[in-house]
Backbone bond lengths (Angstrom), bond angles and torsions (degrees), N, CA, C in turn:
res aa  C-N    CA-C-N  psi(-1)  N-CA   C-N-CA  omega(-1)  CA-C   N-CA-C  phi
1 X - - - 1.461 - - 1.522 109.85 -
2 X 1.322 116.55 141.00 1.455 121.48 175.31 1.530 109.06 -63.03
3 X 1.343 119.14 132.49 1.465 120.71 -173.04 1.523 114.55 -56.96
4 X 1.332 117.61 -33.34 1.462 119.74 -176.69 1.522 112.87 -93.05
5 X 1.341 116.81 17.83 1.458 121.83 -178.36 1.527 109.27 -128.04
6 X 1.319 115.62 140.02 1.465 121.94 173.11 1.517 108.65 -105.77
7 X 1.317 116.30 129.85 1.458 120.52 178.53 1.510 112.11 -126.93
8 X 1.312 116.68 144.40 1.454 121.72 177.54 1.519 109.26 -150.24
9 X 1.317 116.23 156.22 1.455 121.87 176.25 1.518 108.86 -106.83
10 X 1.330 115.61 126.38 1.458 121.45 -179.52 1.524 108.75 -119.75
11 X 1.315 116.12 170.37 1.465 122.11 175.50 1.517 108.93 -107.99
12 X 1.339 116.03 130.76 1.460 120.77 -177.70 1.521 109.44 -132.95
13 X 1.325 117.23 158.15 1.467 119.61 176.92 1.523 111.42 -78.13
14 X 1.309 116.44 135.33 1.463 122.82 169.22 1.521 107.52 -108.60
15 X 1.319 117.43 -169.47 1.465 119.44 -174.91 1.527 112.38 -69.10
16 X 1.334 116.97 -33.31 1.464 120.09 -172.76 1.529 112.04 -128.65
17 X 1.324 116.65 30.93 1.452 120.84 179.73 1.517 110.27 147.06
18 X 1.311 116.03 -177.28 1.461 120.57 178.18 1.519 110.30 -90.48
19 X 1.335 115.04 155.18 1.453 120.40 176.89 1.511 109.94 -144.48
20 X 1.323 115.18 167.74 1.459 121.37 176.31 1.530 109.67 -83.37
21 X 1.320 115.42 149.05 1.454 121.17 174.54 1.528 108.43 -141.98
22 X 1.303 115.77 121.15 1.458 120.62 175.07 1.516 108.21 -83.34
23 X 1.333 116.87 129.00 1.460 122.22 -178.26 1.526 108.68 -122.08
24 X 1.322 116.62 124.48 1.462 122.67 178.45 1.522 109.21 -120.22
25 X 1.332 115.76 142.07 1.461 121.77 179.50 1.523 108.93 -150.50
26 X 1.329 117.22 159.36 1.461 119.05 174.52 1.523 110.77 -56.72
27 X 1.334 116.84 137.10 1.455 120.69 -177.58 1.518 111.91 -70.10
28 X 1.318 116.43 -30.14 1.464 121.41 179.56 1.523 107.93 -114.36
29 X 1.330 116.33 128.45 1.459 121.33 -178.06 1.515 109.80 -140.25
30 X 1.313 115.66 152.80 1.464 119.76 176.01 1.528 111.63 -87.60
31 X 1.316 116.60 7.17 1.459 121.07 177.55 1.507 114.92 93.01
32 X 1.317 117.69 -10.26 1.457 119.65 179.28 1.535 110.09 -76.64
33 X 1.329 117.54 145.08 1.468 119.77 177.62 1.525 111.03 -60.44
34 X 1.318 115.55 148.85 1.459 122.01 -179.67 1.525 110.05 -115.72
35 X 1.332 117.57 149.34 1.467 119.42 175.78 1.525 110.74 -60.97
36 X 1.318 115.63 149.18 1.455 121.22 179.37 1.516 111.98 -98.50
37 X 1.316 115.16 147.49 1.467 122.55 176.02 1.515 108.12 -129.81
38 X 1.322 116.62 128.22 1.460 121.89 174.76 1.527 108.02 -98.59
39 X 1.310 116.17 123.42 1.465 123.62 -176.97 1.524 106.80 -106.28
40 X 1.330 116.91 120.09 1.459 121.45 -176.95 1.530 108.73 -111.47
41 X 1.312 115.09 122.30 1.455 120.88 -169.67 1.525 113.25 -79.46
42 X 1.318 113.39 171.84 1.457 121.57 168.29 1.524 109.23 -78.46
43 X 1.308 116.96 -173.65 1.473 120.52 -175.91 1.525 111.90 -71.17
44 X 1.322 118.09 -18.44 1.466 120.09 179.27 1.522 110.42 -72.27
45 X 1.315 117.11 -26.77 1.448 120.93 169.06 1.509 116.29 91.80
46 X 1.313 114.59 -165.42 1.461 123.95 -174.56 1.530 109.23 -77.70
47 X 1.343 115.32 115.31 1.461 121.81 -172.67 1.527 108.61 -154.77
48 X 1.337 119.85 178.26 1.468 120.14 -175.35 1.525 114.85 -54.94
49 X 1.322 118.52 -42.47 1.469 119.49 179.96 1.525 110.78 -60.47
50 X 1.300 117.95 -41.59 1.464 121.73 -179.01 1.519 110.02 -66.76
51 X 1.326 117.66 -42.53 1.468 119.87 178.36 1.533 110.70 -61.31
52 X 1.327 116.85 -40.22 1.457 119.96 178.86 1.528 111.42 -64.15
53 X 1.326 117.33 -39.84 1.456 120.78 177.50 1.519 110.89 -65.88
54 X 1.328 116.88 -42.06 1.461 120.74 178.21 1.523 110.78 -62.88
55 X 1.338 116.77 -40.16 1.463 120.42 177.39 1.525 110.98 -60.50
56 X 1.298 116.26 -41.99 1.467 119.55 -179.09 1.524 111.12 -63.76
57 X 1.316 116.88 -43.33 1.462 119.92 178.19 1.521 110.55 -65.19
58 X 1.326 117.40 -39.83 1.463 120.61 178.14 1.519 111.72 -61.90
59 X 1.328 116.98 -33.63 1.462 120.18 -178.93 1.523 112.33 -64.33
60 X 1.329 117.21 -15.55 1.472 120.74 176.52 1.528 112.03 -78.48
61 X 1.330 116.84 -9.65 1.456 120.22 178.16 1.515 114.88 114.05
62 X 1.348 116.78 35.26 1.454 121.52 -177.59 1.528 110.60 -131.88
63 X 1.324 115.43 158.70 1.459 121.39 167.21 1.524 106.32 -95.82
64 X 1.319 116.11 118.00 1.461 121.51 -173.58 1.527 108.94 -110.93
65 X 1.322 116.16 128.10 1.452 122.09 -178.90 1.523 110.01 -118.49
66 X 1.331 116.34 129.66 1.463 122.13 -178.98 1.524 108.88 -122.37
67 X 1.320 118.66 103.11 1.468 119.86 179.10 1.525 112.58 -78.62
68 X 1.308 115.45 149.63 1.467 121.82 169.74 1.526 106.93 -80.32
69 X 1.311 116.23 108.14 1.461 121.89 -171.18 1.522 113.55 -71.94
70 X 1.306 117.36 -26.05 1.464 120.91 -167.10 1.530 111.15 -108.08
71 X 1.316 115.70 39.56 1.465 121.37 -175.98 1.521 112.86 -63.01
72 X 1.313 117.87 -22.82 1.466 120.43 178.67 1.525 111.68 -62.91
73 X 1.331 116.77 -18.46 1.461 121.42 -176.09 1.518 112.68 -113.81
74 X 1.337 116.90 18.95 1.452 120.01 177.58 1.515 112.32 117.74
75 X 1.303 115.84 -170.04 1.459 121.73 -177.25 1.525 111.00 -77.29
76 X 1.317 115.00 170.90 1.465 119.99 177.32 1.521 110.70 -61.62
77 X 1.318 117.39 -40.29 1.464 120.14 179.28 1.515 111.44 -66.69
78 X 1.323 116.71 -35.34 1.463 119.84 178.95 1.528 111.49 -70.42
79 X 1.339 116.65 -30.96 1.468 120.25 178.32 1.526 111.21 -77.96
80 X 1.305 117.55 -37.82 1.463 122.35 -172.37 1.530 111.21 -64.33
81 X 1.311 117.42 150.73 1.469 120.69 179.58 1.520 111.54 -67.55
82 X 1.300 115.41 149.77 1.462 119.96 177.46 1.521 111.01 -100.85
83 X 1.326 117.48 -15.75 1.456 121.81 -178.51 1.524 110.83 -104.83
84 X 1.311 116.12 166.18 1.461 123.48 -178.46 1.526 110.18 -71.67
85 X 1.336 116.10 113.76 1.466 119.79 -178.00 1.521 113.12 -78.60
86 X 1.327 117.90 -3.53 1.458 119.89 174.40 1.532 111.29 -72.09
87 X 1.324 116.09 -12.50 1.456 120.43 174.34 1.521 108.47 -89.56
88 X 1.330 118.52 117.82 1.479 120.77 -174.17 1.520 114.05 -53.15
89 X 1.341 117.45 -38.98 1.455 118.89 -178.03 1.528 111.30 -68.07
90 X 1.324 116.85 -31.65 1.461 121.01 177.95 1.517 110.30 -70.60
91 X 1.328 116.71 -42.62 1.461 121.07 179.20 1.521 110.58 -61.15
92 X 1.320 116.78 -44.65 1.453 120.26 179.51 1.515 112.35 -62.20
93 X 1.315 116.76 -40.66 1.461 120.71 179.25 1.525 111.00 -65.46
94 X 1.335 116.56 -38.77 1.465 119.61 178.78 1.521 110.30 -63.61
95 X 1.320 117.01 -46.82 1.461 120.26 -179.48 1.526 111.26 -61.58
96 X 1.302 117.32 -41.71 1.468 119.81 179.61 1.525 110.93 -62.58
97 X 1.319 116.44 -31.97 1.460 120.21 -178.71 1.520 112.60 -76.15
98 X 1.345 117.50 -37.90 1.470 119.21 -170.65 1.520 114.36 -98.83
99 X 1.320 118.88 -22.99 1.458 119.32 -172.91 1.531 113.61 -60.03
100 X 1.345 120.36 -39.49 1.472 117.80 177.38 1.521 112.81 -59.49
101 X 1.328 117.18 -35.77 1.465 120.12 178.40 1.528 110.80 -75.65
102 X 1.314 116.63 -41.40 1.465 119.81 -179.45 1.526 111.17 -63.06
103 X 1.322 117.41 -30.95 1.465 120.54 -178.12 1.521 112.68 -69.13
104 X 1.332 117.66 -12.77 1.465 119.89 176.37 1.530 111.55 -75.86
105 X 1.326 116.74 -9.71 1.466 120.79 177.52 1.530 107.48 -83.41
106 X 1.320 115.82 71.93 1.458 122.23 -176.26 1.526 111.26 -72.96
107 X 1.311 116.37 173.56 1.468 122.30 -177.49 1.523 111.53 -52.43
108 X 1.331 117.40 -52.29 1.469 120.75 -176.44 1.528 112.22 -71.39
109 X 1.325 117.09 -41.24 1.468 120.69 178.60 1.528 109.70 -63.29
110 X 1.323 116.27 -44.75 1.459 120.24 -179.45 1.524 111.42 -64.43
111 X 1.317 117.13 -38.60 1.469 119.27 -178.44 1.522 110.89 -61.95
112 X 1.328 117.70 -40.80 1.462 120.25 178.21 1.525 110.65 -61.24
113 X 1.331 116.76 -42.70 1.462 120.25 176.94 1.524 111.56 -63.93
114 X 1.323 116.28 -45.61 1.463 120.98 -175.64 1.522 111.55 -61.15
115 X 1.315 116.93 -40.90 1.464 120.30 178.16 1.533 109.92 -63.47
116 X 1.341 115.80 -38.03 1.467 119.32 176.75 1.528 110.77 -65.84
117 X 1.336 117.60 -40.20 1.466 120.11 179.28 1.527 110.89 -65.14
118 X 1.318 116.34 -37.80 1.457 119.41 177.17 1.522 110.16 -62.30
119 X 1.318 116.73 -43.81 1.453 120.29 177.12 1.520 112.24 -62.29
120 X 1.337 116.06 -38.79 1.467 119.76 178.16 1.518 111.18 -64.53
121 X 1.338 116.97 -41.21 1.463 120.28 176.45 1.516 110.73 -61.64
122 X 1.314 116.84 -42.95 1.466 120.73 179.42 1.530 111.61 -60.54
123 X 1.320 116.63 -30.11 1.464 120.24 -176.02 1.524 113.17 -86.14
124 X 1.326 117.72 -7.35 1.463 120.12 179.06 1.534 109.05 -69.27
125 X 1.311 118.60 128.80 1.470 120.39 179.42 1.526 111.58 -56.36
126 X 1.334 114.46 136.79 1.449 119.64 177.31 1.507 115.18 91.24
127 X 1.343 118.00 -0.35 1.470 120.98 176.84 1.523 108.53 -90.14
128 X 1.318 116.03 130.70 1.455 120.33 -177.60 1.522 111.39 -71.33
129 X 1.321 115.02 165.13 1.457 120.93 178.65 1.522 112.14 -85.15
130 X 1.319 117.89 0.79 1.456 121.91 -177.72 1.521 112.65 -77.92
131 X 1.314 116.64 -171.64 1.463 120.81 -177.26 1.524 111.67 -66.16
132 X 1.322 115.33 154.63 1.458 120.64 178.93 1.524 109.96 -111.77
133 X 1.331 113.88 163.49 1.450 121.69 172.21 1.520 109.51 -111.13
134 X 1.320 115.82 154.13 1.468 121.58 177.11 1.524 107.60 -131.37
135 X 1.312 115.97 133.78 1.460 119.72 174.35 1.511 108.84 -127.29
136 X 1.344 116.49 133.63 1.451 120.71 -174.31 1.519 111.45 -135.87
137 X 1.330 115.03 146.60 1.461 122.22 -173.00 1.526 109.87 -125.84
138 X 1.330 115.59 133.42 1.462 120.85 -176.57 1.535 108.56 53.09
139 X 1.329 119.05 -122.13 1.459 120.07 179.92 1.526 111.55 -61.55
140 X 1.335 117.02 -25.86 1.460 120.93 177.68 1.511 113.31 -62.07
141 X 1.327 117.45 -25.34 1.454 120.11 175.85 1.517 111.79 -67.20
142 X 1.326 116.43 -39.71 1.459 120.09 177.08 1.529 110.26 -64.87
143 X 1.325 116.31 -39.72 1.458 120.13 178.20 1.524 111.12 -66.78
144 X 1.318 117.40 -36.40 1.461 120.77 178.26 1.522 111.12 -61.92
145 X 1.322 116.81 -42.04 1.465 120.45 176.88 1.531 110.70 -65.12
146 X 1.308 116.82 -38.17 1.461 122.51 178.51 1.528 109.90 -58.82
147 X 1.329 116.83 -47.48 1.459 120.42 -179.34 1.524 111.41 -67.20
148 X 1.325 117.02 -40.30 1.460 119.78 -179.80 1.524 111.35 -61.53
149 X 1.329 116.78 -35.96 1.467 120.39 177.15 1.516 111.44 -72.54
150 X 1.338 116.87 -32.37 1.463 120.47 -178.47 1.523 111.91 -76.33
151 X 1.333 117.95 -31.64 1.460 122.30 -175.72 1.536 111.05 -131.69
152 X 1.324 116.83 62.23 1.468 119.76 -175.26 1.524 113.98 -62.46
153 X 1.329 118.60 -29.09 1.465 120.56 -178.92 1.519 112.40 -74.49
154 X 1.333 117.35 -15.60 1.466 120.32 -176.47 1.522 113.74 -107.01
155 X 1.324 117.04 -29.38 1.463 120.80 -175.18 1.529 109.34 -96.25
156 X 1.328 115.76 114.90 1.464 120.43 -176.48 1.519 113.02 -98.59
157 X 1.322 117.63 -21.05 1.460 120.77 -175.33 1.514 110.21 -148.01
158 X 1.326 115.61 138.93 1.464 121.54 178.58 1.520 108.44 -133.63
159 X 1.320 115.64 127.93 1.457 120.66 171.19 1.509 109.21 -112.09
160 X 1.332 117.07 130.36 1.468 120.56 175.89 1.528 107.79 -127.12
161 X 1.333 115.29 132.90 1.454 120.42 -170.88 1.521 110.33 -134.87
162 X 1.338 114.72 132.75 1.472 124.35 -173.26 1.527 111.15 37.43
163 X 1.332 114.36 54.24 1.467 121.53 -179.67 1.524 109.72 -96.39
164 X 1.307 116.61 118.89 1.451 120.82 179.17 1.520 112.25 -93.53
165 X 1.320 115.47 175.29 1.469 122.96 175.34 1.527 112.61 53.40
166 X 1.318 115.83 39.44 1.462 120.34 174.77 1.524 111.86 -78.41
167 X 1.311 115.49 -18.27 1.470 121.10 178.37 1.519 107.79 -131.95
168 X 1.334 115.73 111.13 1.465 121.01 178.16 1.521 108.78 -134.18
169 X 1.317 115.79 178.33 1.467 121.19 177.94 1.528 112.35 -87.72
170 X 1.316 117.13 -2.61 1.465 120.98 -176.61 1.526 111.05 -78.68
171 X 1.339 117.38 151.54 1.468 119.64 179.78 1.529 113.66 -65.42
172 X 1.336 117.62 -18.36 1.465 119.37 177.88 1.533 111.72 -100.61
173 X 1.335 116.76 19.84 1.467 119.56 176.77 1.525 109.98 -56.42
174 X 1.343 118.16 133.01 1.470 120.00 -176.80 1.521 114.52 -54.06
175 X 1.323 117.83 -35.13 1.465 118.88 -176.08 1.532 112.24 -68.10
176 X 1.326 116.86 -13.39 1.469 120.96 178.48 1.523 112.73 -92.12
177 X 1.323 117.96 -2.62 1.464 121.36 -172.80 1.526 111.43 -129.43
178 X 1.318 116.08 45.29 1.460 121.24 -177.95 1.522 113.45 -104.76
179 X 1.308 117.84 -16.27 1.458 121.09 -167.22 1.533 112.37 -63.29
180 X 1.318 118.46 -27.73 1.466 120.56 -178.15 1.528 113.37 -85.78
181 X 1.315 117.64 -4.00 1.466 120.80 -176.14 1.516 110.54 -76.76
182 X 1.325 115.63 128.02 1.460 121.63 177.68 1.525 111.40 -110.96
183 X 1.307 116.96 0.45 1.462 122.45 -178.76 1.527 110.57 -83.54
184 X 1.333 115.41 160.25 1.452 120.83 168.33 1.528 106.92 -78.85
185 X 1.324 117.06 127.35 1.462 121.89 -178.55 1.524 109.64 -106.32
186 X 1.319 115.64 121.24 1.461 122.84 173.69 1.521 107.79 -105.29
187 X 1.320 117.21 118.39 1.464 121.73 -179.93 1.525 108.92 -122.90
188 X 1.324 116.06 121.48 1.464 120.48 174.89 1.526 106.69 -120.50
189 X 1.325 114.40 102.82 1.454 121.41 -176.11 1.530 110.60 -82.80
190 X 1.317 115.24 163.60 1.460 121.64 176.20 1.523 109.53 -95.24
191 X 1.316 115.54 135.27 1.454 121.61 -178.49 1.534 111.67 -63.96
192 X 1.337 115.59 -34.77 1.463 120.41 -176.28 1.524 109.69 -111.67
193 X 1.313 115.88 62.46 1.460 121.46 -176.55 1.517 108.84 -119.00
194 X 1.312 116.20 105.25 1.464 119.98 -178.32 1.522 111.82 -67.84
195 X 1.343 117.51 -19.29 1.458 120.14 178.42 1.523 112.57 -86.22
196 X 1.348 116.93 -1.55 1.459 120.99 175.53 1.533 108.44 -147.87
197 X 1.329 117.41 78.46 1.469 120.57 179.42 1.525 111.41 -67.99
198 X 1.302 115.56 168.99 1.473 120.35 -176.01 1.521 112.66 -57.28
199 X 1.319 117.39 -35.71 1.469 118.83 178.20 1.528 110.81 -63.41
200 X 1.333 116.91 -38.49 1.459 120.39 178.93 1.525 111.16 -70.58
201 X 1.327 116.93 -35.95 1.471 120.34 175.48 1.525 109.57 -57.79
202 X 1.331 116.44 -45.58 1.462 120.77 -179.86 1.520 111.43 -66.73
203 X 1.324 117.76 -39.71 1.469 121.01 178.32 1.524 111.38 -64.73
204 X 1.321 116.12 -39.89 1.455 119.72 -179.83 1.531 109.89 -67.42
205 X 1.311 117.01 -40.99 1.470 120.63 176.78 1.526 110.21 -60.48
206 X 1.316 116.91 -43.33 1.461 120.73 178.76 1.525 110.39 -62.48
207 X 1.333 117.16 -39.46 1.464 120.86 179.60 1.522 111.28 -66.38
208 X 1.326 117.61 -39.10 1.468 120.73 176.50 1.526 110.51 -60.81
209 X 1.320 115.80 -46.39 1.466 120.62 -178.92 1.531 110.30 -65.13
210 X 1.319 116.40 -46.61 1.469 120.59 -178.39 1.519 112.35 -63.44
211 X 1.334 116.47 -30.36 1.459 120.86 -179.06 1.523 112.44 -86.78
212 X 1.316 116.50 -2.74 1.462 120.12 178.75 1.511 114.38 74.36
213 X 1.348 117.11 24.83 1.463 121.11 -178.79 1.524 110.07 -85.48
214 X 1.321 116.71 123.96 1.457 120.92 173.94 1.522 108.00 -69.45
215 X 1.317 117.16 128.89 1.456 117.95 -170.70 1.518 112.44 -158.42
216 X 1.320 113.82 166.58 1.460 123.34 167.84 1.516 106.55 -135.39
217 X 1.309 117.37 120.68 1.463 121.41 -177.76 1.526 109.32 -127.91
218 X 1.320 115.31 134.62 1.457 120.32 -179.73 1.517 109.55 -149.23
219 X 1.327 115.32 166.87 1.463 122.52 177.24 1.519 107.45 -120.13
220 X 1.337 116.78 122.98 1.465 119.02 -179.32 1.526 108.63 -82.99
221 X 1.335 117.13 122.68 1.474 120.04 -175.45 1.528 112.01 -66.84
222 X 1.321 114.34 135.03 1.454 120.23 174.76 1.507 115.57 78.98
223 X 1.335 117.98 0.14 1.463 121.27 -178.27 1.519 110.66 -91.38
224 X 1.324 115.59 145.86 1.457 121.53 179.72 1.521 110.23 -105.25
225 X 1.319 115.71 166.19 1.453 121.69 175.29 1.535 109.10 -57.05
226 X 1.339 116.49 123.11 1.462 120.27 -177.66 1.512 114.05 97.68
227 X 1.331 117.84 16.67 1.470 121.00 -170.35 1.525 115.32 -63.37
228 X 1.334 119.36 -17.73 1.467 119.96 179.68 1.523 112.98 -85.96
229 X 1.318 118.14 -9.32 1.459 121.74 -169.78 1.526 111.32 -98.49
230 X 1.337 116.52 107.33 1.460 121.09 -174.70 1.521 113.27 -74.49
231 X 1.335 118.01 -5.96 1.458 120.50 -179.65 1.521 112.77 -99.54
232 X 1.346 117.85 11.78 1.463 121.61 174.70 1.531 109.19 -132.43
233 X 1.330 118.07 160.55 1.468 120.27 -175.15 1.523 114.68 -62.58
234 X 1.321 118.69 -22.27 1.465 121.58 -176.52 1.526 113.50 -73.17
235 X 1.323 118.74 -7.71 1.468 121.00 -174.74 1.522 111.60 -54.51
236 X 1.333 114.57 134.83 1.472 122.91 178.88 1.526 106.01 -131.70
237 X 1.313 116.68 105.52 1.465 120.59 -170.51 1.526 112.27 -58.32
238 X 1.312 117.39 -47.15 1.468 119.83 -177.64 1.521 111.13 -64.27
239 X 1.321 116.83 -41.28 1.466 119.83 178.62 1.527 110.89 -65.58
240 X 1.335 116.59 -39.77 1.465 120.03 179.18 1.522 110.83 -64.16
241 X 1.327 117.23 -43.18 1.462 120.37 179.24 1.531 110.94 -66.16
242 X 1.320 116.45 -36.72 1.468 120.51 176.12 1.528 109.92 -62.03
243 X 1.306 117.00 -42.02 1.470 121.15 178.69 1.526 110.43 -61.38
244 X 1.334 117.72 -44.01 1.458 120.09 178.89 1.531 111.21 -61.62
245 X 1.320 116.91 -43.65 1.462 120.33 -178.79 1.524 111.56 -63.68
246 X 1.324 116.69 -43.28 1.461 120.49 -179.01 1.534 111.31 -69.86
247 X 1.331 116.58 -37.61 1.458 119.99 179.08 1.528 110.83 -67.59
248 X 1.326 116.92 -42.18 1.464 119.82 178.21 1.528 110.88 -60.88
249 X 1.321 116.36 -42.59 1.467 119.86 178.86 1.526 111.11 -64.59
250 X 1.321 116.95 -39.89 1.466 120.83 178.44 1.523 111.06 -60.99
251 X 1.321 116.78 -48.94 1.461 119.89 -178.59 1.529 111.43 -66.17
252 X 1.301 116.40 -36.03 1.467 119.21 178.72 1.527 110.85 -62.89
253 X 1.326 117.11 -36.10 1.473 121.52 -179.51 1.522 112.40 -75.02
254 X 1.318 117.43 -32.25 1.465 119.91 -165.08 1.523 115.38 -111.87
255 X 1.314 118.62 -22.62 1.463 121.03 -173.42 1.521 110.76 -105.91
256 X 1.306 114.93 124.45 1.463 121.25 176.79 1.526 108.61 -130.04
257 X 1.318 115.49 151.00 1.462 119.35 179.52 1.511 110.54 -73.46
């Protein structure tokens, strides 16, 4: 844990049961409410790397909440991998095991959960009544856009990082559901992301523009899908640090107590 941050795990209501939520905040405060940030994980879920990232964001002056997305299948510890994901064969085995279950988190099912997580964040003591920020990683980026469209009056900023499958042939493709978003969207794609080829990057940019979404979208050169996650082989230190700098600037511009 970052020394100047306090973190704890609480239990909150989701759409279809209770789930765990890691909450991080500055350890020292003047008592004034702080803006809230909802952190939406990748498919690997709530684990030490995610807690460390949440702590870092909290150190900027926010209350950061990270829900365990896959509560239908057990606790966060039960979902999390037990083996070292820096080994490619281990990472592949983990994905093969969890993806069928993760795919049940469809657009409508996820939206019900996300609205509940937003309410849980609002109920955390010390969170201001002002706009919130959302940051999402891999599949969490798609969920972040989903929530921003569902609650445009509350979500002021969205960061999505190495998010794949933003453009698909399905009716719930994220690029088809942007028009209701009133938040500023920061998207930093991975250059080497097979789940988001250059044609899809261009289509997603066109969809943002056509939907009237204020945004900044870029592709980080040489980065792979998962570049912010130091516990998998795709980690790219420079790209991860760039993401932190851009996200901090976004929240500073858009989130007020």
